[in-house]
C-alpha positions as CSV (number, residue, x, y, z in Angstrom):
1,X,0.0,0.0,0.0
2,X,2.9,2.4,0.9
3,X,4.6,1.6,-2.3
4,X,1.5,2.4,-4.3
5,X,1.1,5.7,-2.4
6,X,4.8,6.7,-2.9
7,X,4.5,5.8,-6.6
8,X,1.4,8.0,-6.9
9,X,3.2,11.0,-5.2
10,X,6.2,10.6,-7.5
11,X,4.0,10.4,-10.5
12,X,2.2,13.6,-9.5
13,X,5.4,15.4,-8.9
14,X,6.5,14.5,-12.4
15,X,3.2,15.6,-13.9
16,X,2.9,19.0,-12.3
17,X,5.8,20.7,-14.0
18,X,4.3,19.9,-17.3
19,X,1.6,22.6,-16.7
20,X,2.4,26.2,-17.6
21,X,4.0,27.7,-14.5
22,X,1.6,30.2,-12.9
23,X,3.0,32.9,-10.6
24,X,1.4,33.2,-7.3
25,X,-2.0,34.7,-7.8
26,X,-2.6,38.0,-6.0
27,X,-6.0,37.9,-4.6
28,X,-7.8,41.3,-4.5
29,X,-10.8,41.7,-2.3
30,X,-13.6,43.4,-4.0
31,X,-16.8,44.6,-2.4
32,X,-19.8,44.6,-4.7
33,X,-22.1,47.5,-3.7
34,X,-25.7,47.8,-5.0
35,X,-25.6,50.2,-7.9
36,X,-28.2,53.0,-7.7
37,X,-27.2,54.7,-11.0
38,X,-27.9,53.5,-14.5
39,X,-31.2,52.1,-15.7
40,X,-34.0,52.8,-15.1
41,X,-33.3,56.6,-15.6
42,X,-35.8,57.5,-12.8
43,X,-37.5,55.6,-10.1
44,X,-39.5,58.2,-8.1
45,X,-41.5,61.4,-8.4
46,X,-40.6,64.7,-6.7
47,X,-41.9,63.4,-3.4
48,X,-39.8,60.2,-3.5
49,X,-42.8,58.0,-4.3
50,X,-42.3,55.0,-6.5
51,X,-43.5,55.8,-10.0
52,X,-43.9,54.1,-13.3
53,X,-43.8,55.5,-16.8
54,X,-44.1,54.0,-20.3
55,X,-43.6,54.9,-24.0
56,X,-40.7,57.3,-23.6
57,X,-40.3,60.2,-26.0
58,X,-37.6,62.8,-26.0
59,X,-37.3,66.5,-26.9
60,X,-33.9,68.2,-26.9
61,X,-34.4,71.9,-26.3
62,X,-31.1,73.9,-26.1
63,X,-29.0,72.4,-23.4
64,X,-31.7,70.3,-21.9
65,X,-33.2,66.9,-22.6
66,X,-36.8,66.4,-21.7
67,X,-38.1,62.9,-21.4
68,X,-41.9,62.4,-21.5
69,X,-43.8,59.2,-20.5
70,X,-47.3,58.0,-19.9
71,X,-47.8,57.6,-16.2
72,X,-48.5,53.9,-15.7
73,X,-51.0,53.5,-12.7
74,X,-52.5,50.1,-13.4
75,X,-53.6,48.3,-10.2
76,X,-53.0,44.6,-9.6
77,X,-56.6,44.0,-10.7
78,X,-56.1,46.0,-13.9
79,X,-52.9,44.2,-14.6
80,X,-54.6,40.8,-14.3
81,X,-57.3,42.1,-16.8
82,X,-54.6,43.6,-19.1
83,X,-55.7,47.2,-18.7
84,X,-53.4,50.1,-19.3
85,X,-54.2,52.9,-16.9
86,X,-52.4,56.2,-17.9
87,X,-54.3,59.3,-16.9
88,X,-51.5,61.8,-17.5
89,X,-48.2,62.4,-19.2
90,X,-45.2,63.1,-16.9
91,X,-41.8,64.7,-17.7
92,X,-38.2,64.4,-16.4
93,X,-35.3,66.7,-17.5
94,X,-31.5,66.5,-17.6
95,X,-28.6,68.6,-18.7
96,X,-25.9,65.9,-18.4
97,X,-27.7,62.6,-19.0
98,X,-26.9,61.6,-15.4
99,X,-29.2,63.6,-13.1
100,X,-32.9,63.6,-13.9
101,X,-35.2,66.2,-12.4
102,X,-38.9,65.4,-12.1
103,X,-41.0,68.1,-13.8
104,X,-44.3,66.5,-12.8
105,X,-47.4,66.1,-14.8
106,X,-47.4,68.0,-18.1
107,X,-50.9,67.0,-19.2
108,X,-53.9,65.2,-17.8
109,X,-55.9,63.0,-20.2
110,X,-59.4,63.7,-18.9
111,X,-62.7,64.9,-20.3
112,X,-62.1,68.3,-18.7
113,X,-58.9,68.7,-20.7
114,X,-59.7,66.6,-23.8
115,X,-63.3,67.2,-24.8
116,X,-63.4,64.4,-27.4
117,X,-62.0,61.8,-25.0
118,X,-64.1,58.9,-23.7
119,X,-65.0,59.0,-20.0
120,X,-62.8,56.0,-19.2
121,X,-59.9,57.5,-21.1
122,X,-56.3,56.4,-20.9
123,X,-53.6,58.3,-22.8
124,X,-51.2,56.0,-24.6
125,X,-47.9,57.0,-26.3
126,X,-47.1,60.6,-27.1
127,X,-44.3,62.8,-28.4
128,X,-43.5,66.5,-27.8
129,X,-41.8,68.8,-30.3
130,X,-41.0,72.5,-30.6
131,X,-42.0,74.7,-33.5
132,X,-41.7,78.5,-33.7
133,X,-41.5,79.0,-29.9
134,X,-44.5,76.8,-29.2
135,X,-44.5,73.3,-27.9
136,X,-46.8,70.6,-29.2
137,X,-47.7,67.3,-27.6
138,X,-49.1,64.7,-30.0
139,X,-50.9,62.0,-28.1
140,X,-53.6,59.3,-28.5
141,X,-56.5,58.2,-26.4
142,X,-60.0,56.6,-26.6
143,X,-62.3,58.8,-28.7
144,X,-66.1,59.0,-28.0
145,X,-66.8,60.5,-31.4
146,X,-65.1,57.8,-33.6
147,X,-67.0,54.6,-32.8
148,X,-65.0,54.2,-29.6
149,X,-61.6,53.9,-31.4
150,X,-58.3,55.4,-30.4
151,X,-57.7,58.7,-32.2
152,X,-54.8,61.2,-32.3
153,X,-54.9,64.7,-30.8
154,X,-52.5,67.6,-30.2
155,X,-52.0,69.8,-27.2
156,X,-50.1,73.1,-27.1
157,X,-48.0,74.8,-24.4
158,X,-45.6,77.8,-24.0
159,X,-43.0,75.7,-22.1
160,X,-41.7,72.2,-22.6
161,X,-42.9,71.3,-19.1
162,X,-46.4,72.3,-19.9
163,X,-49.2,72.5,-19.0
164,X,-50.3,71.3,-22.4
165,X,-53.8,72.2,-23.5
166,X,-55.7,70.1,-26.0
167,X,-56.8,72.2,-29.0
168,X,-60.4,70.9,-28.6
169,X,-60.5,69.0,-31.9
170,X,-59.1,65.8,-33.4
171,X,-56.0,65.7,-35.5
172,X,-56.6,62.2,-36.9
173,X,-59.8,60.2,-36.2
174,X,-59.7,56.5,-35.6
175,X,-62.1,56.1,-38.6
176,X,-59.9,58.2,-41.0
177,X,-57.4,55.4,-41.9
178,X,-57.7,52.2,-43.9
179,X,-57.7,49.3,-43.5
180,X,-59.2,49.0,-40.0
181,X,-57.8,46.1,-38.1
182,X,-58.7,47.0,-34.5
183,X,-60.0,49.8,-32.2
184,X,-56.4,50.9,-31.7
185,X,-55.0,51.2,-35.2
186,X,-54.4,55.0,-34.7
187,X,-52.0,55.2,-31.8
188,X,-48.3,56.1,-31.1
189,X,-47.9,59.4,-32.9
190,X,-44.4,60.6,-33.8
191,X,-43.3,63.9,-35.5
192,X,-40.3,65.0,-37.5
193,X,-39.6,68.5,-38.7
194,X,-36.8,69.5,-41.1
195,X,-36.0,71.9,-43.9
196,X,-34.9,70.3,-47.2
197,X,-31.9,71.2,-49.4
198,X,-34.3,73.3,-51.5
199,X,-35.3,75.3,-48.5
200,X,-38.8,73.7,-48.3
201,X,-39.9,72.8,-44.8
202,X,-41.6,69.5,-44.1
203,X,-43.5,68.6,-40.9
204,X,-44.1,64.8,-40.9
205,X,-46.5,63.0,-38.6
206,X,-46.5,59.1,-38.4
207,X,-48.3,56.6,-36.3
208,X,-50.1,53.3,-36.2
209,X,-50.6,49.8,-34.8
210,X,-50.3,46.9,-37.2
211,X,-50.4,49.4,-40.0
212,X,-47.9,52.4,-40.4
213,X,-49.4,55.7,-41.5
214,X,-47.6,58.9,-42.4
215,X,-48.7,62.4,-43.5
216,X,-47.5,66.0,-43.5
217,X,-48.8,68.7,-41.3
218,X,-49.7,72.2,-42.2
219,X,-47.7,75.1,-40.8
220,X,-50.2,75.4,-38.0
221,X,-49.0,72.0,-36.7
222,X,-52.6,71.0,-35.8
223,X,-54.0,69.9,-39.2
224,X,-53.2,67.3,-41.9
225,X,-51.8,68.7,-45.2
226,X,-53.8,68.1,-48.4
227,X,-50.9,66.6,-50.4
228,X,-52.8,66.0,-53.7
229,X,-54.8,69.2,-53.5
230,X,-58.3,67.6,-54.0
231,X,-59.8,69.5,-51.1
232,X,-60.2,66.5,-48.8
233,X,-58.1,64.3,-46.5
234,X,-58.1,60.6,-47.5
235,X,-55.9,57.5,-46.8
236,X,-54.2,55.5,-49.5
237,X,-50.9,54.1,-50.8
238,X,-49.3,57.2,-52.3
239,X,-49.5,61.0,-52.3
240,X,-51.0,61.1,-55.8
241,X,-54.3,59.7,-54.6
242,X,-54.2,60.3,-50.8
243,X,-52.9,62.5,-48.0
244,X,-52.4,59.9,-45.3
245,X,-50.1,57.2,-46.7
246,X,-50.3,53.6,-45.6
247,X,-46.8,52.1,-46.2
248,X,-45.7,49.7,-43.5
249,X,-42.1,48.4,-43.4
250,X,-41.2,44.7,-42.8
251,X,-42.2,43.4,-39.4
252,X,-44.0,46.6,-38.3
253,X,-46.2,46.4,-35.1
254,X,-46.3,49.8,-33.5
255,X,-44.3,52.6,-31.7
256,X,-42.7,54.4,-34.7
257,X,-40.0,56.9,-34.3
258,X,-38.4,58.9,-37.2
259,X,-34.7,59.9,-37.1
260,X,-32.1,61.2,-39.4
261,X,-28.4,61.7,-38.9
262,X,-26.5,65.0,-39.2
263,X,-23.2,65.8,-40.9
264,X,-20.3,67.7,-39.4
265,X,-22.0,71.0,-40.1
266,X,-25.1,69.9,-38.3
267,X,-27.2,69.4,-41.5
268,X,-29.5,66.4,-41.9
269,X,-28.0,63.9,-44.4
270,X,-28.6,60.4,-45.7
271,X,-31.7,58.2,-45.4
272,X,-34.4,58.5,-42.9
273,X,-34.5,55.8,-40.1
274,X,-37.8,54.5,-38.9
275,X,-37.5,52.7,-35.6
276,X,-40.4,50.6,-34.4
277,X,-41.6,47.7,-32.3
278,X,-41.9,44.4,-34.1
279,X,-43.7,41.1,-33.3
280,X,-45.2,40.1,-29.9
281,X,-43.4,40.0,-27.4
282,X,-42.0,43.1,-29.0
283,X,-38.6,43.4,-30.4
284,X,-37.0,46.7,-31.6
285,X,-36.4,46.9,-35.3
286,X,-35.6,49.6,-37.9
287,X,-35.9,50.3,-41.6
288,X,-34.6,53.1,-43.8
289,X,-35.9,55.1,-46.8
290,X,-34.9,58.2,-48.9
291,X,-38.5,59.5,-48.9
292,X,-40.8,59.3,-45.9
293,X,-44.0,59.8,-48.1
294,X,-43.4,57.8,-51.3
295,X,-40.1,56.0,-50.8
296,X,-39.4,52.3,-50.5
297,X,-38.4,50.8,-47.2
298,X,-35.1,48.9,-46.7
299,X,-35.3,46.6,-43.7
300,X,-32.4,47.1,-41.3
301,X,-33.0,44.3,-38.8
302,X,-33.6,43.7,-35.1
303,X,-31.9,46.0,-32.7
304,X,-33.1,44.8,-29.4
305,X,-34.6,41.4,-28.5
306,X,-37.8,41.2,-26.4
307,X,-37.3,42.0,-22.7
308,X,-38.6,39.6,-20.1
309,X,-40.4,42.1,-17.9
310,X,-42.7,43.8,-20.4
311,X,-44.6,42.5,-23.5
312,X,-44.4,45.9,-25.1
313,X,-41.5,48.3,-25.9
314,X,-41.3,51.8,-27.2
315,X,-38.2,53.8,-28.2
316,X,-37.0,57.3,-28.8
317,X,-33.8,58.1,-30.6
318,X,-32.1,61.5,-30.2
319,X,-28.7,63.3,-30.4
320,X,-27.3,65.3,-27.5
321,X,-23.8,66.7,-27.0
322,X,-22.3,64.7,-29.9
323,X,-23.8,61.3,-29.1
324,X,-26.8,59.4,-30.2
325,X,-29.1,57.8,-27.6
326,X,-31.8,55.1,-27.5
327,X,-34.5,55.3,-24.9
328,X,-36.8,52.4,-24.3
329,X,-39.0,50.9,-21.5
330,X,-39.2,47.7,-19.6
331,X,-40.8,46.4,-16.4
332,X,-37.6,46.3,-14.2
333,X,-38.9,48.7,-11.6
334,X,-39.9,46.9,-8.3
335,X,-43.5,45.8,-8.8
336,X,-43.1,46.4,-12.6
337,X,-44.6,44.4,-15.5
338,X,-46.0,45.1,-18.9
339,X,-48.6,47.5,-17.4
340,X,-46.2,49.2,-15.0
341,X,-43.2,50.1,-17.0
342,X,-40.2,52.4,-16.6
343,X,-37.8,54.2,-19.1
344,X,-34.2,53.2,-19.7
345,X,-31.5,54.8,-21.9
346,X,-28.4,53.5,-23.6
347,X,-26.1,54.8,-26.3
348,X,-26.7,53.9,-30.0
349,X,-23.9,53.2,-32.3
350,X,-23.8,53.2,-36.2
351,X,-21.5,51.2,-38.4
352,X,-19.6,52.8,-41.2
353,X,-22.2,51.7,-43.8
354,X,-25.0,53.4,-41.8
355,X,-26.4,50.2,-40.3
356,X,-26.9,50.1,-36.5
357,X,-25.2,47.8,-33.9
358,X,-27.4,45.6,-31.8
359,X,-28.5,47.4,-28.6
360,X,-28.1,45.4,-25.3
361,X,-30.6,45.8,-22.5
362,X,-28.5,46.7,-19.5
363,X,-29.1,47.8,-15.9
364,X,-25.9,49.8,-15.9
365,X,-27.2,52.1,-18.7
366,X,-25.1,55.3,-19.2
367,X,-24.0,55.9,-15.6
368,X,-24.1,52.6,-13.7
369,X,-21.2,50.4,-12.7
370,X,-20.4,47.1,-14.5
371,X,-18.2,44.6,-12.6
372,X,-16.3,41.9,-14.6
373,X,-15.2,38.7,-12.9
374,X,-12.3,36.8,-14.4
375,X,-10.9,33.3,-13.9
376,X,-7.3,32.7,-12.9
377,X,-6.4,32.2,-16.5
378,X,-7.8,35.7,-17.4
379,X,-11.0,34.6,-19.0
380,X,-14.2,36.5,-18.1
381,X,-16.7,34.5,-16.1
382,X,-19.9,34.5,-18.1
383,X,-23.0,32.4,-19.0
384,X,-24.2,31.1,-22.3
385,X,-25.8,33.7,-24.6
386,X,-29.6,33.9,-24.0
387,X,-32.2,35.8,-26.0
388,X,-35.7,36.2,-24.6
389,X,-38.5,34.5,-26.5
390,X,-40.7,36.5,-28.8
391,X,-43.6,34.1,-28.2
392,X,-46.3,35.3,-25.8
393,X,-47.1,31.8,-24.7
394,X,-43.6,31.4,-23.2
395,X,-44.3,34.0,-20.6
396,X,-44.1,34.4,-17.7
397,X,-40.8,32.6,-17.3
398,X,-41.0,30.2,-14.4
399,X,-38.3,27.7,-15.0
400,X,-35.5,28.4,-17.5
401,X,-32.6,26.1,-18.4
402,X,-30.0,27.7,-20.7
403,X,-28.9,25.1,-23.2
404,X,-31.0,22.0,-23.9
405,X,-34.4,22.1,-22.5
406,X,-38.0,23.1,-23.2
407,X,-39.4,26.3,-24.5
408,X,-38.6,28.4,-27.6
409,X,-36.1,31.0,-28.3
410,X,-36.6,32.7,-31.7
411,X,-38.1,29.5,-32.9
412,X,-35.4,27.3,-31.4
413,X,-35.2,25.3,-28.2
414,X,-33.6,26.9,-25.2
């Protein structure tokens, strides 16, 4: 027995030198502290009370970024019944993309403020813009004058923080567009204003769920432009026969956002980017075109897979201090879900050919801390790549095994 043990020890002593010699490892003690920065970009109102906000939109006005969101207030009962409860739009501002100041409610969606709104109104996605020293908030809610469908309105203010006052009339009725697929076809308005190389100004408004619609606005910013000059506003496939154009890009679901890059002189250049939610659970996708009204879409691909905490997503893309940012929402706030969401922000990066790099969903965001853990051999400690499922039936996640197992991931097992 002793001979066998001695032989084993000698064998081991001969084997060990065959491995690459490792210097004594210096162990550094690291204390991981809970990070309070990063995403979500805000967690509370001015009184420190937990708050939820969905469908982020952004207005850059001078040296300040204003982020608007629908105030998610769904109760547990409403969540179980899949009811979105958003009675107002709220705003937060920043000058450095680090510290966000709560500006409070900028508009209430009530029958007192929106005369055409249904009694049980809930304001869905909105976007604010500035034009000739006035601020316009384009929004959507349930309309008692259009067969109970969602319609699009516009409210006006003297300041980016409101209060915004509805003009008292509809901008787009839920019965104006074709084809009609649901009572919420006409939601999620987004606006884009620019002056072309020929000096002509264009004011675009786009929106839609399941179908994408786009039109131009008159200079008053509160009425649809008669593109073909026939004296009436109609919906169709091109501006020769219609004024509201139905031309959906590949994979379009909802939540459109128009964006265009600038050159070194600050002038808009290149194609238009249309960002939008795709599929269900919603992924973030984009397409490009040279002409927002009559052009052809070129599909760019998926930017962000579905997130596990919210079935919807909604983005805003904007430039500030030389960088391009991507705002979105998820349900990562305590108590959050697809009906109690919260905005997040990350940086967006373009490739040399104009395509866009995939955008990871992170808790660190712009200002949080990321800790990397490495093995003794210098390799980062990580898990297998995992992408959330885009199939509604796979949620909520209850038991996940990365690798071989049950369930679907983009049509594959995970």
